[in-house]
Each structure stands twice: as structure tokens, then as C-alpha cells.
TIKE-257134 format. One record per residue: residue in one letter; x, y, z of N, C-alpha, C, CB in turn. Coordinates in steps of 0.2 Angstrom, whole numbers, plus 5000, padded with zeros to 4 digits. Each point is the difference from the previous one (the first is absolute). Glycine has a CB too. Example, Ala and Ser with C-alpha at 12.3 -4.5 7.8 and 13.67 -1.06 7.14 Angstrom:
<nodes>
{node "A" {5066 4972 5039} {4996 5006 5000} {5004 5006 5000} {4991 4994 5006}} {node "S" {5007 5011 4990} {5004 5006 5001} {4996 5005 5003} {5006 4997 4990}} 
</nodes>
This chain:
<nodes>
{node "X" {4872 5302 4528} {5008 4999 4999} {5003 5005 5005} {4999 4996 4987}} {node "X" {4999 5011 5015} {5004 5004 5003} {5001 4997 5006} {4997 5011 4995}} {node "X" {4998 4986 5008} {5000 4997 5007} {5006 4996 5001} {4988 5000 5001}} {node "X" {5013 4995 4995} {5005 4994 4998} {5006 5003 5001} {4994 4994 4992}} {node "X" {5007 5012 5004} {5006 5003 4998} {5003 5003 5008} {4996 5003 4986}} {node "X" {4998 5001 5017} {5003 5003 5007} {5001 4994 5004} {4994 5011 4999}} {node "X" {5004 4984 5002} {5001 4994 5004} {5007 4998 4999} {4987 4997 5000}} {node "X" {5014 5003 4994} {5007 4996 4998} {5006 5006 5002} {4994 4992 4987}} {node "X" {5004 5014 5011} {5005 5006 5002} {5002 5001 5008} {4994 5005 4989}} {node "X" {5000 4994 5014} {5001 5000 5008} {5003 4993 5002} {4990 5008 5002}} {node "X" {5009 4987 4995} {5005 4994 5001} {5007 5001 5000} {4991 4995 4996}} {node "X" {5011 5008 4998} {5006 5001 4997} {5003 5005 5005} {4996 4996 4988}} {node "X" {5000 5010 5013} {5004 5004 5005} {4999 4997 5006} {4999 5010 4994}} {node "X" {4997 4987 5010} {5001 4997 5005} {5006 4996 5002} {4990 5001 4999}} {node "X" {5011 4995 4995} {5004 4993 5000} {5008 5005 5000} {4990 4989 4991}} {node "X" {5011 5017 5004} {5005 5004 5000} {5002 5003 5007} {4996 5002 4988}} {node "X" {4999 5001 5015} {5001 5002 5006} {5002 4995 5005} {4992 5007 4997}} {node "X" {5005 4987 5004} {5003 4995 5003} {5006 4997 5001} {4990 4999 4998}} {node "X" {5013 5003 4995} {5008 4998 4999} {5004 5005 5003} {4999 4995 4989}} {node "X" {4998 5010 5012} {5006 5005 5003} {4998 5001 5007} {5002 5006 4988}} {node "X" {4993 4992 5015} {4999 5000 5006} {5004 4998 5005} {4991 5001 4996}} {node "X" {5011 5003 5011} {5005 4998 5004} {4998 4993 5003} {5003 5012 5003}} {node "X" {5004 4985 4999} {5000 4993 5002} {4994 4999 5006} {5013 4999 4996}} {node "X" {4983 4996 5004} {4997 4998 5006} {5005 4999 5008} {4992 4994 4990}} {node "X" {5012 5009 5011} {5003 4998 5006} {4998 4996 5005} {5004 5010 4997}} {node "X" {4991 4993 5005} {4997 4996 5005} {4997 4992 4999} {4998 5012 5003}} {node "X" {5002 4987 4991} {4999 4993 4999} {5005 4996 5000} {4991 5003 4996}} {node "X" {5016 4999 5002} {5006 4997 4999} {5001 4996 5008} {5004 5010 4989}} {node "X" {4996 4984 5011} {5002 4996 5005} {5006 4994 4998} {4988 5003 5006}} {node "X" {5014 4998 4989} {5006 4994 4998} {5006 5002 5001} {4993 4996 4992}} {node "X" {5011 4999 5006} {5007 5000 5000} {5003 4996 4994} {4999 5002 5012}} {node "X" {5003 5002 4983} {5003 5008 5001} {4993 5003 4998} {5013 5000 4996}} {node "X" {4990 5008 5005} {4992 5004 5001} {5000 5004 4994} {5000 5002 5012}} {node "X" {5002 4995 4983} {5000 5003 4993} {5000 4995 4994} {5007 5009 5005}} {node "X" {4991 4990 4989} {5000 4997 4996} {5007 4998 4997} {4989 5004 4998}} {node "X" {5013 4991 5001} {5006 4997 4999} {5001 4996 4993} {5001 5000 5013}} {node "X" {5003 4998 4984} {5002 4996 4993} {5005 4997 5002} {4996 5008 4992}} {node "X" {5003 4986 5008} {5007 4994 5002} {5001 4996 4994} {4997 4998 5013}} {node "X" {5009 5003 4985} {5003 4995 4995} {5001 4993 5005} {5007 5011 4992}} {node "X" {4990 4984 5006} {5001 4994 5003} {5008 4998 5002} {4989 4997 4994}} {node "X" {5014 5003 4997} {5007 4996 4999} {5004 5006 5003} {4998 4991 4989}} {node "X" {5002 5015 5013} {5004 5004 5003} {4999 5000 5006} {5001 5007 4991}} {node "X" {4994 4992 5012} {4998 4998 5008} {5004 4995 5002} {4989 5003 4999}} {node "X" {5012 4991 4998} {5003 4995 5002} {5007 4999 4999} {4989 4995 4999}} {node "X" {5013 5009 4997} {5008 5001 4999} {5002 5005 5006} {5001 5000 4986}} {node "X" {4995 5004 5016} {5002 5005 5005} {4999 4997 5007} {4997 5010 4991}} {node "X" {4998 4985 5009} {5000 4997 5006} {5000 4992 5000} {4994 5010 5004}} {node "X" {5013 4988 4995} {5001 4993 4999} {4998 4996 5006} {5007 5003 4992}} {node "X" {4991 4990 5006} {4997 4995 5006} {5005 4999 5004} {4991 4994 4993}} {node "X" {5008 5004 5013} {5003 4999 5005} {5000 4993 5003} {4998 5011 5001}} {node "X" {4997 4986 4996} {4997 4994 5001} {4996 4997 4995} {5001 5004 5011}} {node "X" {4998 4990 4989} {4995 4998 4996} {4993 5002 4997} {5006 4994 5004}} {node "X" {4992 5009 5003} {4993 5003 4999} {5001 5007 5002} {4993 4989 5002}} {node "X" {5006 5016 4993} {5000 5006 5000} {4993 5003 4999} {5011 5000 4997}} {node "X" {4986 5005 5009} {4994 5003 5001} {5001 5008 5000} {4996 4989 5004}} {node "X" {5004 5015 4992} {5000 5007 5002} {4994 5003 4999} {5011 5001 4998}} {node "X" {4985 5003 5006} {4995 5003 5000} {5000 5007 4998} {4997 4992 5007}} {node "X" {5001 5010 4986} {5000 5006 4996} {4995 5005 5002} {5004 4993 4991}} {node "X" {4991 5004 5012} {4993 5003 5000} {4996 4997 5006} {4999 5002 4987}} {node "X" {4999 5003 5017} {4995 4998 5006} {4995 5005 5001} {5008 4994 5006}} {node "X" {4986 5004 4995} {4994 5004 5003} {4996 4997 5005} {4999 5006 4990}} {node "X" {4995 4995 5011} {4996 4998 5006} {4995 4995 4994} {5001 5012 5011}} {node "X" {5001 4988 4983} {4995 4996 4995} {5004 4995 4997} {4994 5010 4997}} {node "X" {5013 4991 5002} {5003 4994 4996} {5008 5000 5002} {4990 5000 4990}} {node "X" {5014 4995 5010} {5007 5000 4999} {5003 4997 4994} {5000 5000 5011}} {node "X" {5004 5004 4986} {5004 4998 4994} {5007 4997 5001} {4994 5007 4995}} {node "X" {5008 4988 5004} {5007 4997 5001} {5002 4998 4993} {4999 4995 5012}} {node "X" {5008 5007 4987} {5004 4996 4993} {5004 4995 5005} {5003 5010 4990}} {node "X" {4996 4985 5005} {5003 4993 5004} {5004 4996 4995} {4989 4999 5006}} {node "X" {5018 5000 4996} {5004 4995 4997} {5001 4994 5005} {5005 5008 4993}} {node "X" {4992 4986 5002} {5000 4994 5004} {5006 4993 4997} {4986 5004 5003}} {node "X" {5019 4994 5000} {5005 4997 4996} {5001 4993 5004} {5005 5011 4995}} {node "X" {4990 4988 5009} {5003 4993 5005} {4992 4999 5002} {5015 5003 5005}} {node "X" {4983 4992 5000} {4995 4999 5003} {4999 5005 5004} {5001 4988 4999}} {node "X" {4990 5012 4999} {4998 5008 5003} {4998 4999 5008} {4993 5004 4988}} {node "X" {5002 4993 5013} {4996 5000 5007} {4995 4993 4999} {5001 5015 5003}} {node "X" {4998 4982 5004} {4995 4995 4998} {4993 5002 4998} {5008 4994 5007}} {node "X" {4989 5001 4992} {4992 5000 5000} {4998 5005 5005} {4999 4987 4996}} {node "X" {4996 5018 5002} {4996 5004 5005} {4994 5003 4997} {5010 5002 5005}} {node "X" {4987 5002 5000} {4994 5004 4998} {5001 5006 5004} {4992 4990 4998}} {node "X" {5003 5015 4998} {5000 5006 5003} {4993 5000 5003} {5009 5006 4991}} {node "X" {4991 4997 5016} {4993 5001 5001} {4997 5007 5000} {5003 4991 5006}} {node "X" {5000 5014 4992} {4997 5005 5000} {5001 5005 4992} {5001 4999 5014}} {node "X" {5004 4998 4981} {5002 5002 4995} {4999 4996 4995} {5006 5005 5006}} {node "X" {4994 4998 4987} {5000 4997 4994} {5006 5002 4997} {4988 4998 4998}} {node "X" {5015 4995 4998} {5007 5001 4997} {4998 5000 4994} {5007 4995 5008}} {node "X" {4998 5010 4989} {5001 4998 4991} {5006 5002 5000} {4989 5002 4993}} {node "X" {5013 4994 5002} {5008 4999 4997} {4999 4999 4992} {5004 4994 5013}} {node "X" {5001 5012 4985} {5000 5000 4992} {5008 5000 4999} {4988 5008 4997}} {node "X" {5014 4987 5000} {5005 4997 4998} {5004 5004 4994} {4995 4989 5005}} {node "X" {5010 5015 4997} {5002 5003 4994} {5007 4998 4997} {4992 5010 5004}} {node "X" {5012 4986 4997} {5005 4996 4998} {5002 4993 5002} {5004 5011 5000}} {node "X" {4999 4985 4997} {5001 4994 5002} {4994 4995 5001} {5009 5005 5006}} {node "X" {4992 4990 4999} {4995 4996 5000} {5000 4996 5006} {4999 5000 4988}} {node "X" {4997 4997 5016} {4998 4997 5006} {4994 4995 5000} {5006 5010 5005}} {node "X" {4992 4989 5001} {4994 4995 5001} {4997 5003 5006} {5005 4988 4996}} {node "X" {4988 5011 5003} {4995 5003 5005} {4996 4994 5001} {4998 5014 4997}} {node "X" {5002 4985 5010} {4996 4995 5002} {4993 5002 5001} {5009 4996 5005}} {node "X" {4986 5002 4991} {4992 5002 4999} {4997 4995 4999} {5002 5010 4994}} {node "X" {4992 4991 5011} {4994 4995 4998} {5004 4992 5002} {4993 5009 4989}} {node "X" {5010 4991 5015} {5004 4993 5002} {5004 4998 4995} {4990 4995 5006}} {node "X" {5014 5008 4991} {5005 4997 4994} {5005 5007 4999} {4991 4990 4993}} {node "X" {5014 5006 5005} {5005 5005 4998} {5000 5002 4993} {5006 4996 5008}} {node "X" {4993 5010 4990} {4999 5002 4993} {5006 5005 4997} {4987 4999 5002}} {node "X" {5015 5000 4992} {5006 5004 4997} {4997 5007 5000} {5007 4991 4991}} {node "X" {4997 5015 5011} {4998 5005 4998} {5006 5004 4996} {4991 4999 5009}} {node "X" {5008 5006 4987} {5005 5003 4995} {4998 5008 5000} {5001 4989 4993}} {node "X" {5004 5014 5004} {4999 5007 5000} {4994 5001 4996} {5011 5002 5002}} {node "X" {4984 5003 4999} {4994 5001 4999} {4993 4998 5002} {5007 5001 4992}} {node "X" {4995 4993 5013} {4995 4996 5004} {4998 5005 5005} {5005 4988 4998}} {node "X" {4989 5012 5004} {4997 5004 5006} {4997 4994 5005} {4995 5011 4992}} {node "X" {5007 4990 5015} {4999 4995 5004} {4993 5003 5005} {5015 4995 4999}} {node "X" {4981 5003 5001} {4994 5004 5005} {4998 4995 5007} {4994 5007 4988}} {node "X" {5008 4994 5017} {4998 4996 5005} {4996 5003 5006} {5011 4993 4996}} {node "X" {4984 5005 5005} {4994 5005 5005} {5003 4997 5006} {4988 5000 4993}} {node "X" {5010 5003 5013} {5002 4999 5006} {4995 4993 5002} {5004 5013 5002}} {node "X" {5000 4983 5002} {4998 4994 5001} {5003 4994 4995} {4990 5006 5003}} {node "X" {5012 4997 4992} {5003 4994 4995} {5007 4998 5002} {4994 5005 4990}} {node "X" {5007 4989 5010} {5008 4997 5001} {5003 5001 4994} {4998 4991 5008}} {node "X" {5009 5013 4992} {5003 5001 4995} {5008 4999 5002} {4990 5008 4995}} {node "X" {5015 4993 5001} {5006 5002 5001} {5004 5000 4992} {4998 4997 5013}} {node "X" {5007 5007 4986} {5005 5000 4995} {5007 4997 5001} {4993 5010 4998}} {node "X" {5008 4988 4995} {5009 4998 5001} {5003 5001 4993} {4999 4991 5009}} {node "X" {5007 5008 4992} {5005 5001 4993} {5001 4993 4999} {5006 5011 5002}} {node "X" {4994 4989 4992} {5001 4993 4997} {5007 5000 4996} {4987 4998 4998}} {node "X" {5017 5005 5003} {5007 5002 4996} {5004 5005 5004} {4996 4997 4988}} {node "X" {5011 5004 5010} {5003 5004 5005} {4998 5007 4997} {5009 4992 5005}} {node "X" {4988 5010 4990} {5000 5005 4997} {4993 5003 5004} {5007 4997 4987}} {node "X" {4989 4999 5016} {4995 5004 5002} {4994 5003 4997} {5008 5001 5006}} {node "X" {4989 5003 4997} {4994 5004 4997} {5000 5007 5004} {4993 4989 4996}} {node "X" {5004 5016 5001} {4999 5006 5002} {4992 5001 5000} {5012 5004 4997}} {node "X" {4987 5000 5007} {4992 5001 5000} {4998 5007 5004} {4999 4987 5000}} {node "X" {4993 5015 4999} {4999 5006 5004} {4994 4996 5003} {5005 5010 4992}} {node "X" {4996 4991 5015} {4995 4997 5005} {4996 5006 5003} {5009 4989 5003}} {node "X" {4985 5010 4998} {4995 5004 5003} {4995 4998 5005} {5002 5006 4990}} {node "X" {4998 4996 5016} {4996 4997 5005} {4994 5006 5001} {5010 4992 5006}} {node "X" {4984 5006 4994} {4994 5005 5002} {4995 4996 5004} {5002 5008 4989}} {node "X" {4996 4996 5016} {5004 5005 5003} {5008 4998 5003} {4988 5004 5002}} {node "X" {5016 5001 5000} {5005 4997 5003} {5000 4996 5006} {5004 5008 4995}} {node "X" {5000 4987 5007} {4999 4995 5005} {5001 5006 5006} {5005 4987 4993}} {node "X" {4992 5010 5014} {5000 5004 5005} {5007 4998 5003} {4988 5001 5001}} {node "X" {5016 5005 5003} {5006 5001 5003} {5002 4991 5002} {4997 5016 5005}} {node "X" {4997 4982 4999} {5002 4992 5003} {5002 4995 4994} {4991 5002 5011}} {node "X" {5005 5000 4983} {5001 4996 4996} {4993 4995 4997} {5014 5001 5005}} {node "X" {4985 4996 4991} {4995 4996 4999} {5000 4993 4996} {4996 5011 5000}} {node "X" {5010 4987 5000} {5003 4995 4998} {5000 4993 5005} {5008 5010 4993}} {node "X" {4987 4985 5005} {5000 4993 5003} {5003 4995 4996} {4990 5003 5005}} {node "X" {5016 4995 4998} {5003 4994 4995} {4996 4995 5001} {5012 5002 5001}} {node "X" {4989 4993 4992} {4996 4993 5000} {5005 4996 5002} {4993 5002 4992}} {node "X" {5013 4998 5005} {5005 4994 5000} {5004 5001 5006} {5000 5000 4987}} 
</nodes>
């Protein structure tokens, strides 16, 4: 019993020490370089759309890119990505996603996962459009990885 108590206490102390340890600055290679909390409604109020398709990168690193997207019109023709997987989480409104050869309605709360090499696109189906979090992992190369199908 004492042995288990010592192990538990060591774990608790180790965890507590870890919580107060300095930031591992040598590991930070992202933009921004610190943790952030973003209120998405406030973000879009402060960054109004200038076109039917608005993409704002809010985080980037060598491992992924996170965008906030507002789509209120046609988006882009069907395409594939050669290097990245794309994950889209709809947070407001509704639209359609071209998925597995057909258009499927997507709405707030839906998650669209598209592995590289799979043809896809999204579009708004009314003027209200939709807002989404879009994640690319890993980030696309500087020259891009999009190959148009249409």
C-alpha cells in the first residue's frame, strides 16, 4: 500500500512541477507563438467579408493550418489535394459539400473529412451561407497542392 501511495504522490508532484515549468520555447514554431482563444462571432464582426469567400488563417505550424471560413457564394470547382488532408467543421449556417460523387447538404455541427486525393468542394445554398473551421494537415506546400477536376 505504501508503495502505491509513493507512486501516486510522485505522479502528483511531477504533474504539479510540470505545470509550473517554463515554456519549451525551442519547440515553438507556430504563428501565433502563444496560445489564443478566439470568439468566432466576434472575429467575423471585426473582419467583415470582402468577397463571397473569406478565408482567414488563425494558426499555422509545420503540422497544420487552421482557417476560419465564411462562404456566401460559389466556392471553388471540384478539386483534390495531393499532399494534405482537409477537415471542415460547420459552425453556423448551411451549405453543400460534394462528397463521394454527389452533393450532400451540410449544416452547423457537421464535420467533413476529406483525405488527400479525394475530389471535393463546398458551396453556399442561400445568401446567408455558412461559417466553418477548416484545417489542413500538414500545411500545403508553398506552390500549392490543389489539382482542379472541373
